[in-house]
C-alpha positions in Angstrom: 18.2 -23.1 -2.8 16.1 -20.7 -5.0 14.4 -19.4 -1.7 17.9 -18.6 -0.3 19.0 -16.8 -3.4 15.9 -14.6 -3.3 16.6 -13.9 0.3 20.1 -12.9 -0.5 19.3 -10.8 -3.4 16.4 -8.9 -1.4 18.8 -8.3 1.6 22.2 -7.7 0.1 21.7 -4.0 -1.0 19.9 -2.9 2.3 22.8 -4.4 4.2 25.6 -2.7 1.9 23.7 0.7 2.5 23.3 0.3 6.1 27.0 -0.8 6.5 28.0 2.3 4.5 25.8 4.6 6.5 27.2 3.1 9.7 30.8 3.7 8.8 30.4 7.2 6.9 28.4 8.6 9.9 30.7 7.1 12.5 32.5 10.5 13.1 29.6 12.8 12.4 29.2 15.6 14.9 26.1 17.1 13.2 23.3 17.6 15.5 20.7 16.8 12.7 22.6 13.9 11.3 23.8 11.8 14.1 25.7 8.7 13.8 23.9 5.5 12.9 25.2 4.1 16.0 23.3 6.7 18.1 20.2 6.2 16.1 20.2 2.4 16.5 20.6 3.0 20.3 17.7 5.4 20.3 15.8 2.9 18.3 16.4 0.2 21.0 15.5 2.5 23.8 12.3 4.1 22.1 10.6 1.2 20.3 9.8 -1.1 23.2 6.7 -3.3 23.5 4.7 -0.5 25.4 5.5 2.1 22.8 4.7 -0.3 20.0 1.2 -0.9 21.3 0.6 2.9 21.9 1.8 4.1 18.6 2.5 1.4 15.9 -0.6 -0.7 16.5 -3.1 2.1 16.1 -1.4 3.1 12.9 -1.5 -0.5 11.5 -5.2 -0.8 12.5 -6.0 2.4 10.6 -3.8 1.2 7.6 -5.6 -2.2 7.4 -9.1 -0.6 7.8 -8.4 2.0 5.1 -6.7 -0.4 2.7 -9.2 -3.2 3.0 -12.1 -0.5 2.5 -10.4 0.9 -0.7 -10.0 -2.5 -2.1 -13.6 -3.4 -1.6 -14.9 -0.1 -3.1 -12.2 -0.1 -6.1 -12.9 -3.7 -7.0 -16.7 -3.4 -6.7 -17.0 -0.1 -8.5 -14.5 -1.0 -11.1 -16.1 -4.2 -12.0 -19.2 -2.3 -12.6 -17.6 0.4 -14.7 -15.7 -2.1 -16.7 -18.8 -4.0 -17.6 -21.0 -1.1 -18.6 -19.5 1.3 -21.3 -22.3 3.9 -20.6 -21.7 4.0 -16.8 -17.9 4.5 -17.5 -18.9 7.3 -20.0 -20.9 8.9 -17.1 -18.5 8.6 -14.3 -15.2 9.0 -16.2 -15.1 12.7 -15.9 -15.9 12.7 -12.2 -13.4 9.9 -11.5 -10.6 11.6 -13.2 -11.4 15.0 -11.4 -11.2 13.3 -8.0 -8.2 11.3 -8.9 -6.3 14.4 -9.7 -6.8 15.9 -6.2 -3.7 14.9 -4.0 -5.4 13.4 -0.9 -3.3 15.4 1.7 -5.0 18.4 0.3 -8.3 17.1 1.4 -7.3 16.4 5.1 -8.4 19.7 6.5 -11.8 19.4 4.5 -12.3 15.8 5.8 -11.4 17.0 9.3 -14.5 19.5 9.1 -16.8 16.5 8.4 -15.3 13.4 10.2 -13.5 15.1 13.1 -10.0 14.3 14.2 -10.4 10.7 15.2 -9.6 7.3 13.5 -12.6 7.9 11.0 -10.8 10.9 9.4 -7.6 8.9 9.0 -9.2 6.0 7.5 -11.1 8.2 5.1 -8.0 9.9 4.0 -6.2 6.5 3.2 -9.4 5.2 1.4 -9.5 8.3 -0.8 -5.9 8.0 -1.8 -5.8 4.3 -2.3 -9.1 3.6 -4.3 -8.0 5.2 -7.5 -5.2 2.7 -8.6 -7.4 -0.1 -7.6 -10.3 1.2 -9.3 -8.7 2.0 -12.5 -6.7 -1.2 -12.8 -9.8 -3.1 -12.1 -11.6 -1.3 -14.9 -8.9 -2.0 -17.4 -8.6 -5.6 -16.2 -12.2 -6.3 -16.8 -12.4 -4.6 -20.2 -9.3 -6.5 -21.3 -10.9 -9.9 -20.8 -10.7 -11.9 -23.9 -13.9 -12.0 -26.0 -13.2 -15.6 -26.8 -13.2 -16.5 -23.3 -16.5 -14.4 -22.7 -18.1 -16.1 -25.6 -16.9 -19.6 -24.5 -18.4 -19.0 -21.0 -21.7 -17.7 -22.4 -21.8 -20.9 -24.6 -21.5 -23.2 -21.7 -24.1 -21.2 -19.7 -21.8 -19.5 -17.3 -23.7 -16.4 -16.5 -24.6 -14.1 -13.5 -22.5 -14.5 -10.5 -20.6 -17.5 -11.8 -19.4 -15.4 -14.9 -18.0 -12.8 -12.4 -16.2 -15.1 -10.1 -15.1 -17.6 -12.6 -14.3 -15.7 -15.7 -14.0 -11.8 -15.2 -12.4 -11.7 -11.8 -9.6 -14.3 -12.6 -9.0 -12.6 -15.9 -8.5 -9.1 -14.3 -6.8 -10.5 -11.3 -3.2 -9.5 -12.5 -4.3 -5.9 -13.1 -6.1 -5.7 -9.8 -3.0 -7.0 -8.1 -1.0 -4.3 -9.7 -3.5 -1.8 -8.3 -3.3 -3.2 -4.9 0.4 -3.1 -4.9 0.4 0.5 -5.9 -2.3 1.3 -3.3 -0.3 -0.3 -0.5 2.6 2.2 -0.8 0.1 5.1 -1.0 -1.6 3.8 2.2 1.6 3.8 4.1 2.2 7.3 3.1 -1.2 8.8 3.8 -1.3 6.8 7.2 1.7 8.9 8.3 0.4 12.3 6.9 -3.1 11.8 8.3 -1.4 11.2 11.9 0.5 14.5 11.6 -2.7 16.3 11.7 -4.4 16.7 15.3 -3.5 13.2 16.3 -2.7 11.9 19.7 -0.9 8.7 18.8 0.4 6.9 15.9 3.8 6.5 14.1 3.4 9.8 12.2 2.5 11.5 15.4 5.4 10.2 17.1 7.9 11.2 14.4 6.5 14.8 14.4 6.7 14.9 18.3 10.3 13.7 18.1 11.0 16.4 15.6 9.4 19.2 17.6 11.1 18.3 20.8 14.6 18.1 19.0 15.0 14.4 19.7 16.7 13.8 16.6 18.1 10.2 16.9 14.5 9.1 18.2 13.1 11.0 15.0 15.4 8.9 12.8 14.6 5.8 14.5 10.9 6.4 13.7 11.7 6.9 10.1 13.7 3.6 10.0 10.8 1.8 11.7 8.6 3.2 9.1 10.8 1.8 6.5 10.9 -1.5 8.0 7.3 -1.6 8.4 6.8 -0.9 4.6 9.4 -3.5 3.7 7.6 -6.1 5.7 4.1 -5.2 4.3 5.5 -5.3 0.8 7.1 -8.8 1.4 3.8 -10.1 2.8 1.9 -8.7 -0.2 4.3 -10.4 -2.6 3.9 -13.7 -0.8 0.1 -13.4 -1.0 0.2 -12.3 -4.5 2.4 -15.1 -5.6 0.1 -17.6 -4.0 -3.1 -16.0 -5.4 -1.6 -15.7 -9.0 0.2 -19.0 -9.1 -1.8 -20.1 -12.1 -0.8 -16.9 -13.8 2.7 -17.1 -13.2 2.7 -20.8 -14.3 0.9 -19.7 -17.6 3.5 -17.0 -18.2 6.3 -19.4 -17.7 4.7 -22.0 -20.1 4.5 -19.1 -22.8 8.1 -18.3 -22.2 9.0 -22.0 -22.7 6.8 -22.2 -25.8 8.2 -19.0 -27.4 
């Protein structure tokens, strides 16, 4: 019953919005804002399995490659910086400098060194996604309870065991928050990177539709992008809930005790 309630709460507002869009746009004669009925027809005609393989599959592969690479770099470097204050003091100015640079601005620069292939697009995604993961990991490691660290040291939990059994579990809620932020950034940068000198991908398809004045098809690509983001967010929430089940149980126990 709880699962059914969550599904209803998650889908009620989108259904209401799409229903309102459908009826309010039914009589639209604007070339640039066609009726939702025409957009849905274009969606069915455009996004067939062949088109999905040609444009959506490459986008997803780039997204996954960039996101996972950013996660590995962000968590690995974040743990090192969080554990060593001197390293943080040395790296913090450089990290803050690069974090302040919007990743889309670097696309032309990255193209000079990495070309216009998939490597460039993955690098753009990595550069944009690594910062929330890195900074949240640093804060999560630094916030580890000193009592927990002293207890682990007293029981001889050191080296890799200290990292995997104490530090990473303690920092995992903050790491998950950084990964959640990075996912939305990855989707945005996936689309932006595909708008520069690309020959396939969802972002490329949307731009091509716009340039050829295929407006219903352009809107259908935007809807597909929104559905893709929603599905990825849902998958992340399921994985997060499963990985942090202990943390949610601890929070529930604290609420009951309070």
